[in-house]
FITI-380975 format. One record per residue (C-alpha): residue in three letters; x, y, z; residue number from 1. Coordinates in steps of 0.02 Angstrom, whole numbers, plus 50000, padded with zeros to 5 digits. Each point is the difference from the previous one (the first is absolute). Example, Ala and Ser with C-alpha at 12.3 -4.5 7.8 and 13.67 -1.06 7.14 Angstrom:
! residues 2
<atom><type>ALA</type><px>50615</px><py>49775</py><pz>50390</pz><seq>1</seq></atom>
<atom><type>SER</type><px>50069</px><py>50172</py><pz>49967</pz><seq>2</seq></atom>
***
This chain:
! residues 72
<atom><type>MET</type><px>50004</px><py>49993</py><pz>49993</pz><seq>1</seq></atom>
<atom><type>GLN</type><px>50136</px><py>50135</py><pz>50043</pz><seq>2</seq></atom>
<atom><type>LYS</type><px>50066</px><py>49981</py><pz>49827</pz><seq>3</seq></atom>
<atom><type>LYS</type><px>49829</px><py>50040</py><pz>49939</pz><seq>4</seq></atom>
<atom><type>ILE</type><px>49993</px><py>50152</py><pz>50110</pz><seq>5</seq></atom>
<atom><type>GLU</type><px>50194</px><py>50055</py><pz>49945</pz><seq>6</seq></atom>
<atom><type>CYS</type><px>49925</px><py>49988</py><pz>49822</pz><seq>7</seq></atom>
<atom><type>ALA</type><px>49861</px><py>50106</py><pz>50029</pz><seq>8</seq></atom>
<atom><type>LYS</type><px>50096</px><py>50128</py><pz>50086</pz><seq>9</seq></atom>
<atom><type>SER</type><px>50120</px><py>50013</py><pz>49849</pz><seq>10</seq></atom>
<atom><type>GLN</type><px>49854</px><py>50006</py><pz>49869</pz><seq>11</seq></atom>
<atom><type>LEU</type><px>49901</px><py>50134</py><pz>50114</pz><seq>12</seq></atom>
<atom><type>VAL</type><px>50161</px><py>50106</py><pz>49976</pz><seq>13</seq></atom>
<atom><type>TYR</type><px>50064</px><py>49970</py><pz>49837</pz><seq>14</seq></atom>
<atom><type>SER</type><px>49845</px><py>49973</py><pz>49904</pz><seq>15</seq></atom>
<atom><type>SER</type><px>49844</px><py>50092</py><pz>49955</pz><seq>16</seq></atom>
<atom><type>ARG</type><px>49899</px><py>49835</py><pz>50007</pz><seq>17</seq></atom>
<atom><type>SER</type><px>49827</px><py>50007</py><pz>50116</pz><seq>18</seq></atom>
<atom><type>ILE</type><px>50010</px><py>49927</py><pz>50162</pz><seq>19</seq></atom>
<atom><type>ARG</type><px>49889</px><py>49883</py><pz>49934</pz><seq>20</seq></atom>
<atom><type>GLU</type><px>50081</px><py>49959</py><pz>49852</pz><seq>21</seq></atom>
<atom><type>ILE</type><px>50145</px><py>49951</py><pz>50124</pz><seq>22</seq></atom>
<atom><type>SER</type><px>49911</px><py>49903</py><pz>50116</pz><seq>23</seq></atom>
<atom><type>ASP</type><px>49934</px><py>49903</py><pz>49871</pz><seq>24</seq></atom>
<atom><type>SER</type><px>50168</px><py>49962</py><pz>49914</pz><seq>25</seq></atom>
<atom><type>LEU</type><px>50065</px><py>49941</py><pz>50161</pz><seq>26</seq></atom>
<atom><type>GLY</type><px>49845</px><py>49868</py><pz>50035</pz><seq>27</seq></atom>
<atom><type>PHE</type><px>49902</px><py>50130</py><pz>50103</pz><seq>28</seq></atom>
<atom><type>HIS</type><px>49832</px><py>49964</py><pz>49914</pz><seq>29</seq></atom>
<atom><type>ASP</type><px>49919</px><py>50110</py><pz>50139</pz><seq>30</seq></atom>
<atom><type>GLU</type><px>50072</px><py>50176</py><pz>50016</pz><seq>31</seq></atom>
<atom><type>ASN</type><px>49944</px><py>50016</py><pz>50184</pz><seq>32</seq></atom>
<atom><type>TYR</type><px>50084</px><py>49862</py><pz>50048</pz><seq>33</seq></atom>
<atom><type>PHE</type><px>50160</px><py>50041</py><pz>49900</pz><seq>34</seq></atom>
<atom><type>GLY</type><px>49979</px><py>50178</py><pz>50111</pz><seq>35</seq></atom>
<atom><type>LYS</type><px>49992</px><py>49918</py><pz>50168</pz><seq>36</seq></atom>
<atom><type>VAL</type><px>50138</px><py>49882</py><pz>49981</pz><seq>37</seq></atom>
<atom><type>PHE</type><px>50111</px><py>50145</py><pz>49919</pz><seq>38</seq></atom>
<atom><type>LYS</type><px>49938</px><py>50112</py><pz>50145</pz><seq>39</seq></atom>
<atom><type>ARG</type><px>50046</px><py>49860</py><pz>50121</pz><seq>40</seq></atom>
<atom><type>GLN</type><px>50182</px><py>49970</py><pz>49933</pz><seq>41</seq></atom>
<atom><type>VAL</type><px>50040</px><py>50176</py><pz>49952</pz><seq>42</seq></atom>
<atom><type>GLY</type><px>49911</px><py>50105</py><pz>50129</pz><seq>43</seq></atom>
<atom><type>CYS</type><px>49894</px><py>50109</py><pz>49872</pz><seq>44</seq></atom>
<atom><type>SER</type><px>49880</px><py>49968</py><pz>49858</pz><seq>45</seq></atom>
<atom><type>PRO</type><px>50067</px><py>49980</py><pz>49817</pz><seq>46</seq></atom>
<atom><type>GLY</type><px>49935</px><py>50166</py><pz>49960</pz><seq>47</seq></atom>
<atom><type>SER</type><px>50088</px><py>50098</py><pz>50144</pz><seq>48</seq></atom>
<atom><type>TYR</type><px>50155</px><py>49911</py><pz>49962</pz><seq>49</seq></atom>
<atom><type>ARG</type><px>50008</px><py>50048</py><pz>49824</pz><seq>50</seq></atom>
<atom><type>TYR</type><px>49953</px><py>50182</py><pz>50048</pz><seq>51</seq></atom>
<atom><type>ARG</type><px>50134</px><py>50007</py><pz>50127</pz><seq>52</seq></atom>
<atom><type>LYS</type><px>50134</px><py>49936</py><pz>49883</pz><seq>53</seq></atom>
<atom><type>TYR</type><px>49950</px><py>50139</py><pz>49884</pz><seq>54</seq></atom>
<atom><type>ASN</type><px>49986</px><py>50133</py><pz>50145</pz><seq>55</seq></atom>
<atom><type>PRO</type><px>50151</px><py>49970</py><pz>50119</pz><seq>56</seq></atom>
<atom><type>ASP</type><px>50014</px><py>50162</py><pz>50063</pz><seq>57</seq></atom>
<atom><type>LYS</type><px>49817</px><py>50011</py><pz>50051</pz><seq>58</seq></atom>
<atom><type>TRP</type><px>50007</px><py>49848</py><pz>50108</pz><seq>59</seq></atom>
<atom><type>GLY</type><px>50179</px><py>49983</py><pz>50045</pz><seq>60</seq></atom>
<atom><type>ALA</type><px>50100</px><py>49830</py><pz>50006</pz><seq>61</seq></atom>
<atom><type>LEU</type><px>49878</px><py>49928</py><pz>50118</pz><seq>62</seq></atom>
<atom><type>GLY</type><px>49835</px><py>50047</py><pz>49963</pz><seq>63</seq></atom>
<atom><type>PRO</type><px>49880</px><py>50123</py><pz>50066</pz><seq>64</seq></atom>
<atom><type>LYS</type><px>50016</px><py>49945</py><pz>50193</pz><seq>65</seq></atom>
<atom><type>GLN</type><px>50180</px><py>50076</py><pz>50000</pz><seq>66</seq></atom>
<atom><type>ASN</type><px>49939</px><py>50168</py><pz>49917</pz><seq>67</seq></atom>
<atom><type>LYS</type><px>49866</px><py>50023</py><pz>50111</pz><seq>68</seq></atom>
<atom><type>GLU</type><px>50091</px><py>49971</py><pz>50155</pz><seq>69</seq></atom>
<atom><type>GLU</type><px>50154</px><py>50127</py><pz>49936</pz><seq>70</seq></atom>
<atom><type>SER</type><px>49839</px><py>50118</py><pz>49983</pz><seq>71</seq></atom>
<atom><type>GLU</type><px>49954</px><py>49996</py><pz>50170</pz><seq>72</seq></atom>
***
């Protein structure tokens, strides 16, 4: 399962394929299940992961929790 998640992470960053296309290509025929598995392994949804990789200045290296704590 970890290899599938690593492949998904790569595709989310380096391709313009939709999350549904990525989940189907990895054998997850239910996009919601893929999202749950991805979030359990990575700590965020596939969409959030893609967004964070394209907007690192906004989220920081560790995600929004780090930035929230810094602003308090």
